[in-house]
Structures are given as structure tokens and as C-alpha cells.
SEKOLVEX-403631 format. One record per residue (C-alpha): chain; residue number from 1; x, y, z. Coordinates in Angstrom, 2 decimals. Example, Ala and Ser with C-alpha at 12.3 -4.5 7.8 and 13.67 -1.06 7.14 Angstrom:
BEGIN
   cadena   num         x         y         z
        A     1     12.30     -4.50      7.80
        A     2     13.67     -1.06      7.14
//
This chain:
BEGIN
   cadena   num         x         y         z
        A     1      0.00      0.00      0.00
        A     2      1.38      3.39     -1.03
        A     3      2.28      5.60      1.91
        A     4      0.62      9.03      1.84
        A     5      2.74     12.12      2.42
        A     6     -0.24     13.93      3.94
        A     7     -0.60     13.95      7.70
        A     8     -3.47     14.89     10.01
        A     9     -3.39     18.47     11.25
        A    10     -2.47     17.65     14.85
        A    11      0.42     15.43     13.77
        A    12      1.65     18.15     11.42
        A    13      1.55     20.69     14.21
        A    14      3.45     18.32     16.52
        A    15      6.12     17.85     13.85
        A    16      6.24     21.57     13.21
        A    17      6.76     22.33     16.89
        A    18      9.45     19.65     17.12
        A    19     11.33     21.25     14.21
        A    20     10.78     24.71     15.62
        A    21     12.03     23.60     19.00
        A    22     15.49     23.18     17.48
        A    23     15.40     26.76     16.22
        A    24     15.64     30.04     18.03
        A    25     12.46     31.48     19.55
        A    26     10.49     33.70     17.19
        A    27     11.48     36.81     19.14
        A    28     15.20     36.18     18.56
        A    29     16.90     37.55     15.44
        A    30     19.18     35.24     13.45
        A    31     22.78     36.29     14.03
        A    32     24.15     35.35     10.60
        A    33     21.85     37.27      8.25
        A    34     24.62     39.60      7.14
        A    35     26.35     36.63      5.52
        A    36     23.37     35.07      3.75
        A    37     19.92     35.78      2.28
        A    38     16.85     35.59      4.47
        A    39     15.17     32.19      4.14
        A    40     11.50     32.91      3.40
        A    41      8.69     30.41      2.97
        A    42      5.44     31.62      1.43
        A    43      2.13     30.00      0.64
        A    44      0.59     31.31     -2.61
        A    45      2.32     32.95     -5.56
        A    46      0.81     36.38     -4.99
        A    47      2.45     36.54     -1.57
        A    48      5.75     35.28     -2.99
        A    49      5.69     38.06     -5.56
        A    50      5.31     40.83     -2.97
        A    51      8.13     39.37     -0.87
        A    52     10.48     39.06     -3.86
        A    53      9.81     42.63     -4.96
        A    54     10.33     44.12     -1.51
        A    55     13.08     41.77     -0.37
        A    56     15.07     41.78     -3.60
        A    57     18.47     40.13     -3.35
        A    58     18.17     39.86      0.41
        A    59     15.54     37.09      0.31
        A    60     15.46     33.51     -0.86
        A    61     11.79     32.61     -1.35
        A    62     10.26     29.14     -1.50
        A    63      6.52     28.85     -2.13
        A    64      4.48     25.91     -0.85
        A    65      1.78     26.20     -3.53
        A    66      2.67     26.42     -7.20
        A    67      0.69     27.12    -10.39
        A    68     -2.78     25.57    -10.55
        A    69     -2.90     24.76     -6.82
        A    70     -6.11     25.60     -4.97
        A    71     -5.15     27.03     -1.55
        A    72     -8.64     26.48     -0.15
        A    73     -8.17     22.70     -0.31
        A    74     -4.40     22.39      0.05
        A    75     -3.08     20.24      2.88
        A    76      0.46     20.58      4.15
        A    77      2.84     17.66      3.64
        A    78      5.74     16.49      5.78
        A    79      8.12     18.27      3.40
        A    80      6.16     21.50      3.77
        A    81      6.43     21.39      7.53
        A    82     10.17     20.77      7.39
        A    83     10.56     23.79      5.09
        A    84      8.47     25.89      7.46
        A    85     10.62     24.83     10.38
        A    86     13.85     26.02      8.76
        A    87     12.51     29.39      7.56
        A    88     13.63     32.68      9.06
        A    89     10.13     33.99      8.39
        A    90      6.92     32.66      6.83
        A    91      4.59     34.97      4.90
        A    92      1.05     33.87      4.12
        A    93     -2.04     35.62      2.81
        A    94     -4.36     35.12      5.78
        A    95     -8.13     35.68      6.04
        A    96     -8.49     31.88      6.01
        A    97     -7.38     31.61      2.39
        A    98     -4.95     28.80      3.17
        A    99     -7.44     26.81      5.24
        A   100     -5.60     23.95      7.02
        A   101     -2.16     25.37      6.26
        A   102     -3.23     28.59      7.93
        A   103     -4.12     26.66     11.07
        A   104     -0.66     25.09     11.11
        A   105      0.95     28.51     10.73
        A   106     -1.12     30.01     13.52
        A   107     -0.06     27.24     15.88
        A   108      3.60     27.61     14.91
        A   109      3.55     31.38     15.37
        A   110      5.03     31.44     18.87
        A   111      8.20     29.61     17.78
        A   112      8.66     30.63     14.14
        A   113      8.17     34.10     12.71
        A   114      4.97     34.16     10.68
        A   115      3.16     37.08      9.10
        A   116     -0.16     37.29      7.29
        A   117      0.33     39.97      4.63
        A   118     -3.31     41.05      4.94
        A   119     -3.03     41.76      8.69
        A   120     -2.78     45.53      8.26
        A   121     -5.60     45.99      5.75
        A   122     -8.44     47.96      7.33
        A   123    -11.22     45.42      7.99
        A   124    -13.78     48.06      7.00
        A   125    -12.53     47.78      3.42
        A   126    -12.92     43.99      3.31
        A   127    -15.93     42.16      1.94
        A   128    -17.87     39.73      4.12
        A   129    -20.31     37.87      1.83
        A   130    -23.07     35.77      3.34
        A   131    -21.92     32.66      1.49
        A   132    -18.61     32.71      3.37
        A   133    -20.33     32.11      6.69
        A   134    -19.24     35.21      8.57
        A   135    -15.65     35.25      7.33
        A   136    -13.98     37.85      5.13
        A   137    -13.49     37.23      1.43
        A   138     -9.73     36.50      1.24
        A   139     -9.24     37.28     -2.48
        A   140     -8.05     40.84     -1.91
        A   141     -5.39     40.74     -4.64
        A   142     -8.08     41.27     -7.29
        A   143     -8.31     44.90     -6.19
        A   144     -4.80     46.11     -6.98
        A   145     -5.16     49.20     -4.78
        A   146     -6.14     47.00     -1.83
        A   147     -3.41     44.42     -2.40
        A   148     -0.86     47.25     -2.58
        A   149     -1.36     47.70      1.16
        A   150      0.44     44.39      1.74
        A   151      3.68     45.95      0.49
        A   152      4.19     47.99      3.66
        A   153      3.35     44.97      5.82
        A   154      6.06     42.90      4.14
        A   155      8.51     45.82      4.25
        A   156      8.05     46.33      7.99
        A   157      8.38     42.61      8.76
        A   158     11.65     42.38      6.80
        A   159     13.02     45.52      8.48
        A   160     12.23     44.06     11.90
        A   161     14.09     40.89     10.95
        A   162     16.98     42.60      9.16
        A   163     17.38     46.22     10.39
        A   164     20.69     46.94      8.58
        A   165     18.91     46.54      5.23
        A   166     16.02     48.86      6.14
        A   167     16.80     51.52      3.52
        A   168     16.99     48.84      0.83
        A   169     13.56     47.46      1.74
        A   170     12.05     50.94      1.89
        A   171     13.35     51.80     -1.57
        A   172     12.08     48.55     -3.04
        A   173      8.68     49.01     -1.43
        A   174      8.35     52.55     -2.76
        A   175      9.22     51.43     -6.29
        A   176      6.82     48.49     -6.20
        A   177      3.93     50.55     -4.81
        A   178      4.41     52.99     -7.69
        A   179      4.25     50.12    -10.18
        A   180      1.07     48.85     -8.54
        A   181     -0.52     52.29     -8.77
        A   182      0.16     52.25    -12.52
        A   183     -1.26     48.73    -12.76
        A   184     -4.44     49.75    -10.93
        A   185     -4.94     52.61    -13.37
        A   186     -4.34     50.29    -16.34
        A   187     -7.06     47.90    -15.14
        A   188     -9.48     50.81    -14.64
        A   189     -8.85     52.11    -18.15
        A   190     -9.25     48.69    -19.72
        A   191    -12.50     48.03    -17.84
        A   192    -13.90     51.38    -19.02
        A   193    -13.72     50.14    -22.62
        A   194    -16.67     47.81    -21.93
        A   195    -20.19     49.29    -21.92
        A   196    -21.56     49.30    -18.37
        A   197    -24.43     46.91    -19.12
        A   198    -21.93     44.36    -20.49
        A   199    -19.57     44.45    -17.52
        A   200    -20.62     41.05    -16.23
        A   201    -17.94     38.60    -15.12
        A   202    -18.97     34.95    -14.78
        A   203    -16.47     32.42    -13.48
        A   204    -16.47     29.06    -11.73
        A   205    -16.41     30.46     -8.19
        A   206    -16.83     33.79     -6.43
        A   207    -13.18     34.82     -6.28
        A   208    -13.63     38.12     -8.14
        A   209    -15.81     40.15     -5.78
        A   210    -13.06     42.68     -5.01
        A   211    -12.35     42.97     -8.73
        A   212    -16.02     43.71     -9.38
        A   213    -16.22     46.36     -6.68
        A   214    -13.00     48.10     -7.72
        A   215    -13.52     48.09    -11.48
        A   216    -17.28     48.23    -11.94
        A   217    -18.20     44.64    -12.86
        A   218    -21.21     42.61    -11.83
        A   219    -19.69     39.32    -10.70
        A   220    -21.43     35.96    -10.84
        A   221    -19.94     32.66     -9.72
        A   222    -21.19     29.10     -9.84
        A   223    -19.59     28.23     -6.53
        A   224    -19.10     30.07     -3.30
        A   225    -15.84     31.75     -2.33
        A   226    -14.34     28.42     -1.32
        A   227    -13.95     25.99     -4.19
        A   228    -15.03     23.19     -1.87
        A   229    -18.65     24.00     -2.73
        A   230    -20.23     22.38     -5.78
        A   231    -22.62     24.12     -8.12
        A   232    -26.06     22.55     -8.44
        A   233    -28.50     22.22    -11.33
        A   234    -30.59     25.15    -10.13
        A   235    -27.48     27.37    -10.02
        A   236    -26.69     26.53    -13.63
        A   237    -30.28     27.13    -14.74
        A   238    -30.60     30.50    -13.02
        A   239    -27.29     31.73    -14.33
        A   240    -28.08     30.57    -17.86
        A   241    -31.38     32.49    -17.78
        A   242    -29.56     35.63    -16.66
        A   243    -26.84     35.40    -19.31
        A   244    -29.28     34.74    -22.15
        A   245    -31.52     37.63    -21.12
        A   246    -28.58     40.06    -20.84
        A   247    -26.90     38.66    -23.97
        A   248    -23.49     38.47    -22.32
        A   249    -20.84     37.39    -24.80
        A   250    -18.52     35.27    -22.64
        A   251    -17.94     33.33    -19.45
        A   252    -14.54     32.35    -18.11
        A   253    -12.68     29.36    -16.74
        A   254    -10.08     29.49    -13.96
        A   255     -6.62     28.00    -13.68
        A   256     -7.23     26.37    -10.28
        A   257    -10.88     25.29    -10.74
        A   258    -12.29     22.45    -12.90
        A   259    -13.87     23.66    -16.15
        A   260    -16.92     21.36    -16.15
        A   261    -19.28     23.75    -14.36
        A   262    -18.60     26.62    -16.75
        A   263    -19.06     24.30    -19.72
        A   264    -22.44     23.30    -18.28
        A   265    -23.47     26.96    -18.15
        A   266    -22.32     27.46    -21.73
        A   267    -24.46     24.54    -22.92
        A   268    -27.48     25.75    -20.95
        A   269    -27.23     29.27    -22.39
        A   270    -27.04     27.91    -25.92
        A   271    -30.18     25.87    -25.30
        A   272    -31.91     29.18    -24.62
        A   273    -31.00     30.52    -28.04
        A   274    -27.97     32.64    -27.15
        A   275    -24.43     31.70    -28.20
        A   276    -21.99     32.39    -25.38
        A   277    -18.24     31.81    -25.61
        A   278    -15.75     30.58    -23.08
        A   279    -13.69     33.73    -23.24
        A   280    -10.46     32.29    -21.89
        A   281     -8.74     31.16    -18.72
        A   282     -8.33     33.54    -15.78
        A   283     -5.89     33.18    -12.93
        A   284     -7.70     33.25     -9.62
        A   285     -6.19     31.50     -6.58
        A   286     -2.88     30.74     -8.29
        A   287     -0.58     32.55    -10.69
        A   288      0.99     31.17    -13.86
        A   289      4.18     29.16    -14.27
        A   290      7.47     30.62    -13.16
        A   291      9.31     32.37    -15.97
        A   292      6.12     33.44    -17.77
        A   293      4.52     36.91    -17.58
        A   294      1.56     35.36    -15.75
        A   295      3.98     33.94    -13.17
        A   296      4.20     37.42    -11.65
        A   297      1.41     39.30     -9.91
        A   298      1.49     42.18    -12.38
        A   299      1.53     39.82    -15.36
        A   300     -1.35     37.79    -13.93
        A   301     -3.49     40.92    -13.41
        A   302     -2.75     42.20    -16.91
        A   303     -3.57     38.81    -18.41
        A   304     -6.89     38.69    -16.56
        A   305     -8.13     42.14    -17.49
        A   306     -6.99     41.84    -21.12
        A   307     -8.69     38.45    -21.44
        A   308    -11.92     39.73    -19.89
        A   309    -12.07     42.89    -21.98
        A   310    -11.25     41.19    -25.27
        A   311    -13.83     38.45    -24.74
        A   312    -16.67     40.71    -23.55
        A   313    -16.06     43.02    -26.50
        A   314    -16.15     40.05    -28.86
        A   315    -12.52     40.45    -29.88
        A   316    -11.41     36.93    -28.99
        A   317    -12.38     33.58    -30.50
        A   318    -14.12     30.97    -28.38
        A   319    -11.64     28.77    -26.54
        A   320    -11.76     25.22    -27.85
        A   321    -13.42     26.19    -31.11
        A   322    -10.54     27.86    -32.91
//
């Protein structure tokens, strides 16, 4: 019988604390940072990207979750816990995005430095949809202006860990915030190309609520914010009625979510006499492959808005039918 590399949460925490017990307490600063990069472990790619931009040459970043990985359902492995235990600092998104991994990190926090990059975002600016059962929507990176607030959080955490490099981190943070301001304006300008009554974004799950609020889109999803929920027949029928009545040109698939539910909507809309395209693949809970434009946060955001605008304006052929 093949041995699984996934362990129950309590056993993972026990292993994590055992590893951490060999390290210095979280309050202590490593004494050899001047001679080496800071060892950083991150969870999702969006967090990794902020850390790399702010930390520059002073950080060595290893992400637990790569392209196409759904953080809502990800479970930490033995190898993950060992990596966490040897990190100088662990950055994660927070707001329950990482589910079980987040629980592990919270329990390790008194022995290993951990920081949720969303900690300093004003809770009044966060969304709290009913379908997320009283929790905040964690997908804040879809509003570039909101995600930009994580830059200062990462900067301050790195300065606390590595005070001699403070000016370097401040300069990197200032540069990156400026780039994000330009990106936010680019997304706004692209969105404005679409007539208001056609600014409807339909995807497999409700990850794009911040995007809709920031850039003027009505957002519909077949699943709730967590991809653990499955769309039912009534959901497909109601959404198909809406799309046919509004004559929306395209719906979208996501890199970390199975395509079958969106394909079901497409078929249902066509049965109502309206031809709707699958306008392309959007990146939602994961970025693209390393070394590609979509493997960076800025590249991912540009890909998403360009794909959405082109498809809703009818400027892109239907995926799978070219």
C-alpha cells in the first residue's frame, strides 16, 4: 500500500513544533543574516511576488503552492512542515485563504516568525459575503489598490528581521507601490472600454468580488468563495437564464478550478437561443508558471483584465473552437 505524504493536522503541528524547537524562539533575530539571504517560505504565488519585490536580493523565497494549486483545499505535507521549520520567516495571505495550512501557521507562530500579509488591511474595506459564513473574502489581490497595502506589511516585517537593510527594503517598497498604482490605473482604463451593461464577469467560483467592486463589474460565480462547494443544477439554470436575457458574450474558466461547471453553463445558455463563448482562462487563486509573464502578480493581473475585456467586446475567438 502506497504511503501518503499527507498527515493529520495535529500530527503536522506536533512535527512543526518539534522542528521549531530546534530553532531560536520567534522573538530572537538570526545572528548570521549579514552573511546570507533571508530564508523565506510563502504559501501562494501572490504573496511570494510581494516578498520578492520588496526583499530583492536579500531574500530567498520558497513557495508551498505552485501554479494551478487551490489554496482552499491544500493540505500541508511532511516536506512542507520541514521547510516551514527552517525558515527565518513565513509569509502567508491570511483571512483563512490557506485553510488547514493557515491553522498550522497560527499554531507555529510562537516559535517561528509568521506574518499574514493582509493583517494591516483595514477590515472596514474587506468584503464579508453571506456565502462565506461570517468570514472575510480573502481574495483581496483582485483589487490592486487593496493588495498594494500588503507591500508595507512585508517591508516592515523584513526591516524588523533585518534592520541593517532597512533603507533597501524601503526603496524597493516605494518602487513596487508605484508600479502597482500604474497597474491599478491600467485595469481601470481597460474596464472602461466595456459598456456598463456588459460588464458582467462569470467564473467558476466567487473569487472576483473585489475585482467587481473596484472596477465596476457585476460578478457571478457558480460556486461560493471556497472551491469546496459544488454548483447545483438550479445554479446553472438561473445563471443561464440571466446570461441569455442580458446577452453576455462570454464566461470564463479558472486556472485552479475544474472547467466542467462553466461548460455546463455554456451549454445551458445555448439551449436558450444565445451563443456564449468561453472567453479564456483567468488566474484566480494561483498565478501562472514561473518564468512566464503570468507567473508574476502584475503579469497575472494584466492577463486577466486583457482576457476579460477582449472576450466581452467580442474580440477573442471561443476557446476550444478555434
